[in-house]
Phi, psi and omega in degrees: 000323181293323180292313184300323183287326181288322181295318180295321178294323181298313184296321181298315181293317180299318181298316181300308177307310183297321179295319179297318179297315177300317182295315180299319179301323182278317190282324188303313176300324181294315175304317182293315180302313182300317177303313183295321175297319179295321182297308181297325175292318180297321178298318181289323177296320178299321174299317175298320181293318178297322175297316180291323173303318179299316178300318179298321177296323176299318177293321174302320177302319177301313178299323176296317176296322182289345173290333181284122182279159182252131170243122179254117181244133186233148175228126188219153172250315182251355176110347182298314180295325176299316179295321181291318180300316182290324175299314176297323180296315179299319179302307183293321178292328178297344185237031169071019175277143172281118190226139172238143178240136179223141162279144193302328179294339177263002181247089189290123178296325182296322185267319194275315188297315179295330176293332181296335182301322181257005177270179178245038185255140164263121185264116176256120184254123174243103194232139176260152172260126185259202185306134174058033176074012179276162179285163173289166185298326183282348179260354189302315178294315179304315178297316182293317176302310185292318179300319181283334176295323181289327182271346183290116181294347181272345184273124176290136182289001177261013185309322185248021179299121182115339181276143178244134188212169174207146181232134172236131183248150175244124181204193179220122184295344181296339178268015167052251189295337177269002183298120184044042187295321182295312181294322179293326175298311181303313183301316181294317183294319173302321182292315179303327174272019170072016171292156186261119180273125184275335179204153186297150178310133178258132181243121174264127182250116183279354174274094185306323183299328184250356176293138185296329183241005176106016180134170186300314184298318176293318177295324177289323172300320177293320178293320178300314180297322175294323179297317183286326175297313177305320184281328191248349185256125175274182180281353182287135180290332176301304188297321181299320180298318180296317184285341181263355182290149182286167180304310183296321180294322180299314182303327181276331192254345188296333179297313181297315182299313181303318180292326177297318180293317182302324181296337186240017179302319177292326179298326183279356180056042181215104186292341176260006187299319186303305181302314183298318184289327173304312178300323177301311183297320179296320179302314184300313182296313180298324179295318178300333186265013188263011188290343189254010186258358184301311181303318188287326178293317180296321179293325178289333184262358187303306183296318175301316183299319183297313179300323181285323178299318183290329183280354178087020181298330186275000176292148186287127181277150181232158181243164175281145184292319185276108174275160180305326176290319181287326177298321176294314183294312182293324176303323177289332177274005177097004180285144165255116185273146180239123176058222184256001185200010180242163179204161177219148179208144183276130180280149181297328179293328172297318176296321179298313184285332173301329179269353180083028181254016176107157179248182183282180181293335180290334172291319177291314183283325191227004177076023177289139171272103187304322180290349182246021181250132178252123184257118183211171178212141176270000182214116176274355181275156177218164178255007179231165174230069189299146177293337180257017176314122188279358178245012180044039170064035175276347178273154180293163178234155179180167185252352179203167183280124179222021181243170173302146184240129177267160183283155175297325177303313180298320186291313181297317176301314184285330178292311180300314182296316178295317180303309180298319176303322173292320175299323179296338181290348181261003174299124184074004179288138180299133176096342177282129181278136188294317181295322177294321181297314182292326179297316182304335176284004176230102181292127181247338178229155172222123172269109176269079181216275181046234179248147179101189185234096183301327182291349178288335181296121186296342187248033186297319181299322181291322180293317178298320180296317180300318183295317184293326183292341174266008184058044173253125177290160184231117170253112186246133180244128176236156181272011177064040174239006181224073183300322183294319181296322178296323179295318187269004182288132177293166177302134173237166183301311179208132184248126179251146161236141179276121176245090185270351178198167188243355178233160183299313180297318184286326176297322176300319180288323186270312182270345181040061188295155178270336180289135176288326172265039190302321182294312176299317174300319181298310182294320180294329177293321177293318177295328179289325181303325186291334180278347178288141184275341186263184185297137180230150182220142167265133170249112182259122176257116183272126177242108188299139179076003178238316186215023179271001188244020186245045187305306181299321178293323174297319182296319181294321174296325177296317178298328184285324188254342184040056180294164175289324189220154169229111175269123178247124186221137178293146182294147177262130183268122184255018183100161178298148178210140178293337181276352181219148177261011183292142178224174178302333182296339183272353180266118181283150171287166183300318182292333176287323175297314181301313183299317177300318186291322181294320180287330175292312184298330179294339180269357185240099185294336179268005185230157172212164178286132183248310190220166175215155172222093188305314188300328177267002181054054188222139180231143182249124169257131182239153173294142182295342176294343175268006174261097184244122180056040175078015181230138175279141177236067178267350179280170186242135167269096183299318179297321180291323175304312183292324174297313177299317182297317181295322175292323177299312186289321180294333181268003181072029180082010180273356175236081183289161176220164191225180185306313184288350180284342178222041180271159178217157185299138179269128178298156185296321182301338184272349189286156177288129183097351177291146181301335179290341183050034176094009178261128180295122185290343176285349176267167175255121182287121181245122181240135179288142179290134182234148175297133177288142180286141183277109181255004178297146180277128182274000000 
């Protein structure tokens, strides 16, 4: 029984094995065949997936582009460019693009363009060319700034690297060389400054006969289509085909396209990709289909446009010179700001003389009472960026007035009020003399200098006249870049020009002027100074290793302007600045200034050294006509000046007066070579205590 059971078990096992072998022999080839087919199918599927993933990435690219906002800036004279800009704005907004629209006069290039380098904005400019190839009124400052930035040797050509832009111009080809000149200039200037052009310059031609597409509107529609293609079309032919299909084709094909995208949603790792990409396709097709809506939009806007024109909306808007950042910066420096472009500041010599500790060099040279002098300016802007600028270029720069303008009455009222408030702060301060304090509450002199270029203020003559009406003398300083303004300036007590260098190259290095024709303007300003009837001064600031070796050239400039006085002063070092490479090594000692002045005076037969103020490191050269009967007359009879000015004005300018008519004798202590070295002996010399140097031998 045991043997029989074992034999039965053996047969059962053998049968099972044989059965399994037969099954495996039949199924194994089938399994291998099935796997091969699956592998081939999977390979084809992966290929399709990769293709679809690329399509998905193209749509993702569109979404990425749409995250970049668009800024549309237009310049118009009649409203056409504005209409085109608004149309383009609505097109982008209708498809969920972030869009801002600006009139070009509200888009300040100095503030806005450099910011575009670091922003995510695409800047689209729609600009018209007006009479004789000139810009429209609202674009004049923008074009002037950008053109000068390109020509400015200090501006790096990568200034706008990172900015993306496109330009469309409106013009008329009948004007030949002036055809779309403004648009062409902007496109070129942006490129020179390394901005990235996203589509070729578009030229709208109002001359229908020669227009490529049949008129400005048609030219604009064609440019717009190219712009949209450049923004939304990738290098993929699949994507190009999707973006160029017509509206009807889209309605037929969109289902298939949507399904293709849906197959690879998971591969794109974006649960919302399908809906977003569907919207992208709709946007593309709709944008391409917008070419026929221009006429309708213009008809809808016609009435509004007329109302806007009549209400003055197209007038050029202006901004305030003092920005919040500038206000904060100048406030920290002790300025009291007035209105939108003026300022007043208390000079340290005013504080010094209130205490009876001596006055400034103008007290020594011209008899100014320093404690009764107000230092102010009606313009914080300047046309230079001098290396020795004592405010480290915190003030704005420009070549013409382009800001909101305050009245002369408001400026004078604000200046006096702020000055008196600063004087009041010294009431009861130890050391302040009561009689000096009382006198200080009545301003007698005004230094129109401070920081900036006062002569840039268009109503400077009115401001000067208001000061004179209060019997306040005027010392006005200009940087010799506005010759016409010097010619047209009414009589002032004393007129200065800054002569910071004597050759074109050195002036360019030191003053770093904004004007391209700065040297011609400089020379013309000196010539204009020669024609003024009242006291004139050259102010030379010596910067060692920069402008101290140009004696003969300085002499030639003096012969050109023949000023009454030449002030030579060593540069004042105001600390390190990123805007200047100036160091203490560039500051000359007083004896070095004296040595320079002595050599210069030897080259000037009509001049001699008259005074010095050692504390200010300053020496005065005067014309010999002021040396009368063995005495220098560099001081001013201020009462006589105001009397002569009144007679001059009442006569309508028929009773002119000159420098020698209101001169006064210079005191002995102020003269060059006197032991006092320009310090008024009626004052108390105050010297800070210093540690004695250890001279002992170790």
